[in-house]
C-alpha positions in Angstrom: 0.0 0.0 0.0 1.2 3.5 -0.8 1.8 5.7 2.3 -0.3 8.9 2.4 2.1 11.8 2.9 1.2 15.2 4.3 3.9 17.7 5.1 6.7 15.7 6.8 4.4 12.9 8.1 3.4 9.7 6.3 1.2 6.9 7.7 0.8 3.3 6.7 -2.4 1.5 7.9 -2.2 -1.2 9.1 1.6 -1.2 8.5 3.7 -3.3 10.7 3.9 -1.6 14.1 5.2 -4.7 15.8 8.6 -4.0 14.2 8.8 -0.9 16.5 7.1 -2.0 19.8 7.3 -5.4 21.4 4.5 -5.1 24.0 1.2 -3.4 24.5 1.5 0.2 25.8 -0.9 1.0 28.6 -3.1 3.9 27.7 -2.2 3.9 24.0 -4.0 2.5 21.0 -1.8 1.2 18.1 -3.0 2.3 14.7 -0.2 1.5 12.2 3.2 2.9 11.2 4.3 6.5 10.9 7.3 8.1 9.3 8.4 11.7 9.9 11.7 13.6 9.4 13.1 11.9 12.5 12.3 8.3 11.6 9.7 5.5 11.5 7.8 3.9 14.4 4.4 2.6 15.5 1.6 5.2 15.1 -0.1 5.3 18.5 -3.0 7.4 19.9 -3.3 8.2 23.6 -6.7 6.9 24.6 -7.6 9.7 27.0 -7.0 12.8 25.0 -6.3 11.4 21.5 -2.8 12.7 21.0 -0.9 11.0 18.2 2.7 9.9 18.7 5.4 7.7 17.3 6.5 4.8 19.5 9.8 3.0 19.3 10.7 0.4 21.8 11.2 2.6 24.9 10.2 6.0 23.7 7.0 7.8 22.7 7.5 11.0 20.8 4.7 13.5 20.0 4.0 14.2 16.3 2.5 17.3 14.5 -1.2 16.6 15.2 -2.7 18.3 12.2 -0.3 16.6 9.8 -1.1 13.2 11.3 -4.8 13.8 11.1 -4.5 14.8 7.5 -2.4 11.8 6.6 -4.8 9.5 8.5 -7.7 11.0 6.5 -5.9 10.2 3.3 -5.0 6.7 4.5 -8.7 6.0 5.4 -9.7 7.2 1.9 -7.2 5.0 0.2 -8.0 1.9 2.3 -11.8 2.5 2.4 -11.6 1.8 6.2 -12.3 4.1 9.0 -10.0 4.1 12.0 
């Protein structure tokens, strides 16, 4: 599947987030893979307030929220699925 790109963020749904995290993250929902200017990781969303972030093994890094939402919208359009 082609990765929808918006600004410096691209998402791949469902992608392969298990390459980047090896266990469930309490309080976070795993959505797919994300790539930004820093690198690639699991695309996760905090279940309480809905903040999108990139998770890699032991770190969670916030992402540009508007860019992620726009890339997610394009990913949903391409896959025909709603996340």
